[in-house]
N, C-alpha and C positions, 0 to 999 in steps of 0.2 A: 755153553758156547754162545757167544753173542756175535752178531754181524753188524759192522759199522759201514755206513756209506759216506763217501766224500761228496756231499751235495754241491759244494762249490765247484769242484772239478767237473761234475756232470753238467752243471749249469753253463760253465764256460765252453764245454764241448758243443752245446747246441746253439750257442749264439752265433749270429752271422759275422763273418769277417768283414771288418771295415777298413778300407784303405784310405790313406790321407788324401783329402781332396774329393773323396767320393761322397755324394749326398746320401742321406739316410732315407729319403723319400723313395717310395717304390711306385710302380705302376705308371699311370699317365703323368702324374705330377712330377715324379722323378725323371721321366723322359723329357718333359718340358724344361726342367731345370738343367739337365745334362746338355740339351741342345742349345741352351742359352736364350730360349724364348722368354722365360721369366727368371727372376733372381732367386725367389724363395717360394715356400709353400703358400704364403699369403697371396702372392701374385698369381699363382696357378688356380686358385679357387674360382675367380670370375670366369676364367677360360673354361674350366670344367663345368661350371653351372651353365654357361652358354652352350656347351656341347650337349648337355642333358636336355636343355630346352629345344634345341634344334632336332635332337632325336625324337622327342615327343611330338613335335610338329610334323616330322616326316611320317611317324607311325600313325598319327591322326589322319593325315591326308591319304595315306595308303588305305587305311580302314574306310574312310569316307568314300573314296573313289571305287574301291573294289568290293565293298560289302553293301553299301547302300545304293 
């Protein structure tokens, strides 16, 4: 007795459903694209880097003023 698995059907079952006009990006980059703030993933990268830098500056200032 042998068991055969249809791996193609299983792979299709777990892929996300993509609707026409929907961006493939997820997270904050996808949100920026859906809102029309940026056009593509390459345009979202500088904004995301700026957000990270601002967050580090805020964290450093909080640590400086409340710990030292």
